[in-house]
C-alpha positions in Angstrom: -57.6 54.4 -106.6 -61.0 55.3 -106.0 -64.4 53.2 -107.4 -65.5 56.1 -109.8 -61.9 56.2 -111.4 -61.7 52.1 -112.0 -65.4 52.1 -113.7 -64.4 55.0 -116.0 -61.0 52.7 -117.3 -62.8 49.8 -117.4 -65.3 51.7 -119.8 -62.2 52.9 -121.9 -60.6 50.1 -122.2 -64.1 48.6 -123.9 -64.5 51.8 -126.2 -60.5 51.1 -127.4 -61.1 47.1 -128.0 -64.8 48.2 -130.1 -62.4 51.1 -131.8 -59.3 48.1 -132.8 -62.1 45.8 -134.5 -63.5 48.5 -136.4 -60.4 49.2 -137.7 -60.6 45.9 -139.8 -63.5 46.7 -141.3 -62.2 48.1 -144.6 -66.1 48.3 -146.0 -67.3 50.7 -143.7 -66.5 54.3 -144.9 -64.7 56.9 -142.8 -68.3 58.8 -142.0 -70.1 55.5 -140.3 -67.1 55.1 -138.6 -67.0 58.7 -137.0 -70.9 58.1 -136.8 -70.3 55.0 -134.7 -67.9 56.3 -132.6 -70.0 58.9 -131.4 -72.5 56.5 -130.8 -70.4 54.3 -128.7 -69.2 57.3 -126.9 -72.6 58.6 -125.9 -73.7 55.3 -124.7 -70.3 54.8 -122.7 -70.7 58.4 -121.1 -74.4 57.6 -120.3 -73.2 54.6 -118.8 -70.9 55.9 -116.4 -73.5 58.6 -115.5 -75.9 55.8 -113.8 -72.6 53.9 -111.5 -73.0 54.8 -108.0 -70.4 56.6 -106.8 -68.9 55.7 -103.1 -66.8 57.3 -100.6 -65.9 56.9 -96.8 -63.9 58.9 -94.6 -63.7 59.4 -90.5 -63.1 62.9 -88.4 -59.7 61.7 -87.1 -57.3 59.6 -87.4 -56.1 59.6 -83.6 -58.1 59.3 -80.4 -57.4 58.3 -76.8 -59.0 55.4 -74.4 -63.3 55.7 -74.9 -63.1 58.5 -77.3 -65.4 57.8 -80.5 -64.6 58.4 -84.2 -67.3 59.4 -86.7 -67.3 57.3 -89.3 -68.9 58.6 -92.5 -70.1 56.3 -96.3 -71.5 58.3 -98.9 -73.4 56.9 -101.8 -74.7 58.8 -104.9 -76.7 56.5 -106.3 -79.7 56.5 -109.1 -83.0 56.6 -107.2 -84.2 53.1 -107.9 -81.2 51.8 -106.6 -81.2 49.3 -103.4 -78.2 50.3 -101.2 -77.7 48.3 -98.0 -75.3 49.2 -95.7 -72.5 47.3 -93.5 -73.7 46.4 -89.8 -72.6 44.3 -87.0 -68.9 43.6 -86.3 -67.6 44.6 -89.8 -65.8 47.5 -88.1 -63.6 45.1 -85.8 -61.2 46.0 -83.8 -63.1 48.9 -83.4 -66.4 48.8 -81.8 -69.9 50.2 -82.8 -70.9 52.5 -80.2 -74.1 54.0 -82.4 -75.4 53.6 -85.9 -77.1 56.6 -87.1 -79.8 56.3 -89.3 -79.4 57.0 -93.2 -79.8 60.8 -94.6 -81.1 60.7 -97.5 -80.8 64.1 -100.3 -81.5 64.6 -103.7 -78.7 65.6 -106.6 -80.9 66.4 -109.3 -82.0 63.0 -110.7 -80.2 60.7 -108.6 -80.2 60.2 -104.5 -77.2 61.0 -102.3 -77.1 58.8 -98.9 -75.0 59.6 -96.0 -74.5 57.0 -93.1 -72.6 57.7 -90.2 -71.4 55.7 -87.5 -69.8 56.5 -83.7 -66.6 54.0 -83.3 -64.7 53.8 -80.3 -61.8 51.6 -78.6 -60.7 50.8 -74.9 -57.1 49.2 -75.6 -54.2 51.6 -76.2 -52.3 51.0 -80.3 -52.5 51.3 -83.7 -55.2 49.7 -85.2 -57.0 49.1 -88.6 -60.8 50.0 -90.1 -61.1 47.8 -92.4 -62.8 48.0 -95.9 -66.3 47.8 -95.8 -68.9 46.1 -98.1 -71.9 47.9 -99.3 -74.4 46.3 -101.6 -75.7 48.2 -104.2 -78.7 46.4 -106.4 -76.7 43.5 -104.6 -73.6 44.4 -106.0 -70.4 44.6 -103.8 -68.6 48.1 -103.5 -65.5 48.2 -101.2 -64.6 51.5 -99.4 -61.0 52.6 -98.4 -59.8 51.7 -95.1 -58.0 53.6 -92.1 -55.4 53.5 -89.6 -56.3 54.7 -86.2 -54.1 55.3 -83.5 -55.7 55.3 -79.4 -53.2 56.7 -77.0 -53.1 56.0 -73.0 -54.7 58.4 -71.0 -51.9 60.0 -68.8 -52.1 60.2 -65.2 -49.6 62.1 -63.0 -50.1 60.1 -59.5 -47.8 63.1 -57.8 -50.2 65.6 -58.2 -53.4 63.3 -57.7 -54.8 64.4 -54.0 -55.3 61.5 -51.7 -58.0 60.5 -49.3 -58.2 59.0 -46.0 -58.7 55.0 -46.2 -62.4 54.8 -44.9 -62.7 51.7 -42.5 -64.3 48.9 -43.2 -68.0 48.6 -43.1 -70.4 45.4 -42.7 -73.1 45.4 -45.6 -76.3 44.0 -44.5 -77.7 41.1 -46.5 -81.1 41.5 -48.5 -84.3 40.8 -46.9 -85.2 37.7 -47.6 -88.6 35.8 -46.6 -88.0 32.4 -45.0 -89.2 29.5 -47.0 -91.7 28.6 -44.0 -93.5 31.5 -44.7 -94.4 30.1 -48.3 -95.2 27.4 -47.2 -97.4 28.7 -44.0 -99.3 30.9 -46.9 -99.9 28.0 -49.3 -101.6 25.7 -47.2 -103.6 29.1 -45.8 -104.9 29.5 -49.4 -105.7 25.6 -49.6 -107.6 25.8 -46.2 -109.3 29.2 -47.2 -110.5 27.5 -50.6 -112.1 24.3 -49.1 -113.6 26.5 -46.2 -115.2 28.8 -48.9 -116.9 25.3 -50.5 -117.4 23.5 -47.2 -118.9 26.9 -45.9 -121.3 27.1 -48.9 -122.3 23.7 -48.5 -123.2 24.4 -45.1 -124.9 28.0 -45.7 -127.2 25.9 -48.7 -128.0 23.1 -45.8 -128.6 25.8 -43.2 -131.1 27.5 -45.5 -132.9 24.4 -46.4 -132.9 23.6 -42.5 -134.2 27.2 -41.6 -137.7 26.5 -43.9 -140.2 25.8 -41.9 -141.2 21.7 -41.7 -144.3 22.4 -44.2 -142.3 24.0 -46.7 -138.9 22.1 -46.2 -140.7 18.7 -46.8 -142.8 19.5 -49.6 -138.8 21.1 -51.3 -137.3 17.7 -50.1 -140.1 16.0 -52.3 -139.2 18.1 -55.1 -135.6 17.2 -55.0 -136.0 13.8 -55.0 -138.3 13.7 -57.9 -135.4 15.7 -59.8 -132.7 13.1 -58.3 -133.2 10.2 -60.9 -133.6 7.6 -58.8 -136.1 5.5 -60.0 -134.8 6.0 -63.6 -131.6 4.6 -62.6 -133.4 1.7 -60.6 -131.9 3.0 -57.0 -135.4 2.2 -55.1 -133.7 1.4 -51.8 -132.3 5.1 -51.8 -135.6 6.6 -53.7 -137.6 5.0 -50.6 -135.2 6.6 -47.7 -135.7 10.0 -48.9 -139.4 9.4 -49.3 -139.8 8.3 -45.6 -136.9 10.6 -44.0 -139.3 13.9 -45.6 -142.4 12.5 -44.0 -140.7 11.3 -40.8 -138.4 14.7 -40.1 -141.7 16.7 -40.9 -143.9 14.6 -38.5 -141.1 14.8 -35.7 -140.8 19.1 -36.0 -145.2 19.7 -36.3 -146.3 16.7 -34.0 -143.2 16.7 -31.8 -143.2 13.0 -32.2 -139.9 11.0 -32.2 -140.6 10.0 -35.6 -137.4 9.4 -37.0 -135.9 7.1 -34.1 -139.5 5.3 -34.2 -140.1 1.8 -36.0 -142.9 1.8 -38.4 -145.4 0.7 -35.7 -144.5 3.1 -32.9 -144.9 5.8 -34.9 -148.3 4.6 -36.5 -149.2 3.5 -32.8 -147.8 7.3 -31.6 -150.4 9.1 -34.3 -153.4 7.0 -33.0 -153.0 8.1 -29.7 -152.5 11.8 -30.9 -155.7 11.5 -32.9 -157.4 9.7 -29.8 -156.4 12.5 -27.8 -157.8 15.1 -30.1 -154.3 16.6 -30.4 -153.9 15.7 -34.3 -157.2 15.3 -36.3 -156.0 13.0 -39.0 -158.2 10.7 -41.0 -158.0 6.7 -40.8 -157.6 6.8 -44.5 -154.4 9.3 -44.3 -152.6 6.8 -41.1 -153.4 3.4 -43.4 -152.1 5.1 -46.2 -148.8 6.1 -44.2 -148.2 2.9 -42.6 -148.6 0.9 -45.9 -146.0 3.2 -47.6 -143.6 2.8 -44.3 -143.7 -0.7 -44.5 -143.4 -0.9 -48.1 -139.9 1.3 -47.3 -138.9 -0.9 -44.7 -138.6 -3.8 -47.2 -137.1 -1.9 -49.8 -134.5 -1.0 -47.3 -134.4 -3.9 -45.1 -135.1 -7.2 -47.6 -134.3 -6.2 -50.7 -138.0 -5.5 -52.2 -138.1 -3.3 -55.5 -141.4 -2.0 -55.7 -142.2 -1.3 -59.8 -141.9 2.4 -60.7 -145.9 3.3 -61.0 -145.9 2.3 -57.4 -142.9 4.0 -56.0 -144.7 7.7 -58.3 -147.9 6.5 -56.1 -146.2 6.4 -52.9 -144.5 9.3 -53.3 -148.0 11.2 -54.5 -149.5 9.9 -51.3 -146.7 11.1 -48.9 -147.5 14.6 -50.0 -150.7 14.2 -49.1 -150.1 12.6 -45.5 -147.9 15.9 -45.2 -150.9 18.1 -46.3 -153.0 16.4 -44.4 -151.3 16.5 -41.1 -150.7 20.1 -41.6 -154.5 20.9 -41.9 -154.8 18.6 -39.0 -152.4 20.5 -36.2 -154.6 22.6 -34.0 -153.5 26.6 -34.3 -150.0 27.3 -31.8 -151.1 28.6 -28.2 -149.7 31.9 -27.1 -146.7 30.5 -25.2 -145.6 27.8 -28.1 -145.4 31.3 -30.4 -143.3 33.0 -27.0 -141.1 29.9 -27.2 -140.7 29.7 -30.8 -139.1 33.2 -30.8 -137.4 33.0 -28.2 -135.6 29.6 -30.2 -135.5 32.1 -33.1 -133.7 35.0 -31.5 -131.3 32.3 -30.3 -130.3 31.1 -33.6 -129.9 34.8 -34.8 -127.4 35.6 -32.3 -125.4 32.2 -32.9 -125.5 33.5 -36.7 -124.0 36.9 -36.1 -121.0 35.4 -33.9 -120.4 32.6 -36.1 -120.2 35.7 -38.7 -118.0 37.7 -36.8 -115.9 34.9 -36.2 -115.5 34.2 -40.0 -115.0 38.2 -40.7 -112.0 38.3 -38.2 -110.3 35.3 -39.7 -110.5 36.7 -42.7 -109.2 39.8 -42.0 -106.1 37.9 -40.0 -105.6 36.3 -43.4 -105.8 39.2 -45.5 -103.7 41.3 -43.1 -100.9 38.6 -43.3 -101.2 38.6 -46.6 -100.7 42.1 -47.2 -97.9 42.2 -44.5 -95.7 39.6 -46.1 -96.1 41.6 -49.6 -95.3 44.7 -48.1 -92.1 43.2 -46.3 -91.3 41.4 -49.4 -91.3 44.6 -51.4 -90.1 47.1 -48.6 -88.4 45.3 -45.8 -89.7 44.6 -42.5 -88.6 48.5 -41.3 -90.9 49.7 -43.6 -93.6 47.7 -42.3 -92.8 48.5 -38.7 -92.5 52.1 -39.8 -95.9 52.5 -41.5 -97.9 50.7 -38.6 -96.0 51.9 -35.5 -94.7 54.9 -36.5 -91.4 56.4 -37.0 -90.3 60.2 -36.1 -87.9 61.0 -38.5 -89.9 59.5 -41.0 -92.7 62.2 -40.2 -89.7 64.2 -40.4 -88.9 63.3 -43.9 -92.3 63.6 -45.4 -93.7 66.5 -44.1 -93.6 70.0 -44.8 -89.7 71.3 -45.1 -89.3 75.4 -44.5 -86.5 77.4 -46.4 -85.1 80.3 -43.9 -82.4 82.5 -44.1 -80.0 82.5 -40.7 -77.0 84.6 -39.2 -74.9 87.5 -40.4 -73.5 86.7 -43.0 -76.9 84.6 -43.6 -76.9 81.2 -44.9 -79.7 80.1 -46.6 -80.8 76.1 -45.7 -83.9 73.9 -46.0 -84.6 71.6 -42.7 -87.7 69.7 -41.9 -88.2 72.5 -38.6 -87.2 76.0 -38.2 -84.2 76.4 -36.3 -84.5 78.4 -33.0 -81.8 80.7 -32.0 -79.8 79.7 -29.1 -76.4 79.9 -27.7 -72.6 78.5 -27.4 -70.2 78.3 -24.9 -67.3 80.7 -26.0 -64.3 81.5 -24.1 -63.6 85.5 -23.2 -60.5 85.6 -26.0 -62.6 84.5 -28.4 -65.2 87.1 -27.9 -62.8 89.8 -28.5 -62.0 88.2 -31.8 -65.4 88.9 -33.0 -68.2 91.3 -34.5 -70.7 89.2 -33.9 -72.0 85.8 -33.7 -75.3 83.9 -34.0 -76.6 80.5 -33.3 -79.7 78.6 -34.3 -80.1 75.2 -32.9 -83.2 72.4 -33.7 -83.4 69.3 -31.4 -80.5 68.2 -29.0 -78.0 65.2 -29.0 -80.2 62.6 -27.3 -82.6 63.1 -30.0 -82.5 61.2 -33.4 -82.0 64.7 -35.0 -79.8 67.6 -34.0 -79.0 70.3 -36.2 -77.1 73.8 -35.2 -76.2 76.4 -37.8 -73.7 79.1 -36.3 -71.9 82.0 -37.7 -69.4 84.1 -36.6 -68.2 87.8 -38.4 -64.4 88.8 -37.2 -62.8 91.8 -36.6 -61.0 93.2 -39.7 -57.5 92.9 -37.9 -58.2 89.1 -37.5 -56.5 86.7 -39.6 -59.0 84.0 -39.8 -57.6 80.3 -41.5 -60.8 77.9 -42.0 -58.1 74.9 -41.7 -57.8 76.1 -37.8 -61.4 75.9 -37.2 -62.1 72.3 -39.0 -59.3 71.2 -36.3 -61.5 72.5 -33.5 -64.3 70.3 -34.6 -63.1 67.4 -32.9 -62.5 69.1 -29.3 -65.7 70.5 -29.7 -67.6 66.9 -30.1 -65.3 65.6 -27.5 -66.9 68.3 -25.0 -70.2 67.4 -26.0 -69.8 63.9 -24.5 -68.7 62.0 -27.6 -66.3 59.1 -28.1 -64.7 57.0 -30.4 -64.8 59.6 -33.2 -63.9 58.4 -36.6 -63.0 61.3 -38.8 -63.0 61.8 -42.4 -63.0 65.3 -44.0 -63.1 66.8 -47.9 -63.8 69.4 -50.0 -67.0 70.5 -50.3 -68.9 72.7 -52.8 -72.5 74.0 -53.2 -74.5 74.5 -56.1 -73.5 78.4 -56.9 -70.0 77.3 -56.4 -68.9 78.5 -52.3 -66.3 76.1 -51.6 -65.7 74.7 -48.2 -64.8 71.8 -46.1 -66.9 69.2 -44.9 -65.9 66.9 -41.7 -68.0 63.8 -41.3 -67.9 60.5 -39.8 -69.5 58.1 -36.5 -68.9 58.7 -33.0 -70.4 57.6 -29.7 -72.8 59.8 -28.1 -72.8 58.9 -24.1 -76.7 60.0 -23.0 -76.6 60.3 -19.4 -80.3 60.0 -18.8 -81.0 56.6 -20.4 -77.2 55.5 -19.0 -75.9 54.5 -22.0 -74.5 55.5 -25.3 -75.7 55.5 -28.7 -74.1 55.4 -31.7 -74.6 58.2 -34.5 -73.1 59.9 -37.2 -72.4 63.5 -37.9 -71.6 65.5 -41.2 -70.3 69.2 -40.3 -70.0 71.8 -42.8 -67.4 74.7 -42.9 -67.0 78.1 -44.5 -65.3 81.5 -44.5 -67.5 83.5 -46.8 -67.8 87.3 -46.7 -65.2 88.0 -43.8 -67.0 85.2 -41.4 -66.9 81.8 -40.3 -70.2 79.6 -41.1 -70.7 76.0 -39.7 -73.5 73.9 -39.7 -73.6 70.4 -37.8 -76.3 67.4 -38.4 -76.0 64.6 -35.9 -78.4 61.8 -36.2 -78.2 58.0 -35.4 -76.5 55.4 -37.2 -78.7 53.3 -38.2 -82.3 55.6 -38.8 -82.2 55.3 -42.5 -84.5 58.0 -42.9 -82.4 60.4 -40.6 -79.6 59.8 -43.1 -81.5 60.8 -46.1 -82.7 64.2 -44.0 -79.1 65.2 -43.3 -78.1 64.7 -46.7 -81.2 67.1 -48.1 -80.4 69.5 -45.3 -76.6 69.6 -46.5 -76.9 69.8 -50.1 -79.5 72.4 -49.7 -76.9 75.1 -48.2 -76.8 78.1 -50.3 -74.7 81.6 -49.8 -74.0 84.5 -52.1 -71.1 84.5 -54.1 -68.5 85.8 -51.8 -67.2 89.7 -52.3 -64.0 90.4 -54.0 
């Protein structure tokens, strides 16, 4: 029973009940009853017109394993109705492959909503799609259930073509970066950060040292003013830096061992310089310097703590000592100027060497990081081929050439043009032919060897492709191949020309190198338009680039449709 009929029956029962009640109302005349019945009927039909109509259906009741059923739910409801369709696992035991968007259309003053699902099942048997619950204005409505038969796919193994068993092959494990590389990389990064900060500090110190002695001394006094040592009552450190600035200046400008001398020794040396006329200092300047150095000795060694005002006065006097000493030094001679220039050039050379060493080390670290990333993402072979070069990779990445060869013509794409060549053929075989052509690129000793041969037979010669395929193995052995592993299968070009593909591995003796090389080979054999066409590609077994080249060549073979 449909949802529409059930609703109509319910409202009909309500009308009859009301009519029964009216029969007991004797004081209502006949005309009033008829009018009241008419009103009830109008209201009932109007209410029925607003009732949602729901239907469901499927496009098939029997499918095969894996096939899909289209399940539809149709709802006709008022334009203001809120409709919620079922989702999720409500269709179990069938699986929902796809749930399409709801399609909406208008029917007069109502909307028609169509929801479609695609269901499937991967086990054979009889299944029931359960009733689905649709909510309309939060009121539930149920659809009908459906029975579905899922049938097995019959496979006739007696008619299935059998293929030779492929030999076991070792699958190389994926490349993994050793753990020690991550440790080394982490150490290098930490070392690089530490080197950066140490290097920056050294550069800053070197920049200060490269200042002329006079400018450096005044700069050190300015830094001392910004140090807040006096505010923190660090008198000992304050006087140490103050006297260090003036002693270093005297040592650099006057060329005395001021940093290592005691106070009395330094004053004695300055007085000697004054007496000899090498330094024109006033007695007051020497006295001021002596008093400040003695006070600094007491602060450093006797734990004396001069007051802040005295310390600031000493700082001001030291600046005057430096200025007076600068004015008291005579102009340098030409010989002294030459020595200074030689020293400056020597320092520039050292700086350049240091800069070159730093750049070289940074470059090595950068190369190591880039190499590690490339190996991790593309493998070690890619890195070797990128910097060391690989002939087959160059062929693969180079410009390829499409051309037609032989008669009947064969169109093929190759990384290099095939050159005309010759193959040995018995006289008996030559008598069966109208003509033959051979085109070759490379040789068996190289990474890639490509041969394309076309043969046209006389009309009275009966040619069988399978016989020609059997001769492939003898031809390979004749060329020096051994330990040949052979497989064959049908091959169809993109245009639908059918042939036989012979492929496998072999071991090729290389007399010039006195060793053997493991190679792969692919040989396509066709019998098109009264002729025989053969395309041979032989390449090194472990060369991934050559393997890609071979597959690209084989898949590019094209013929014209054979004539009937």
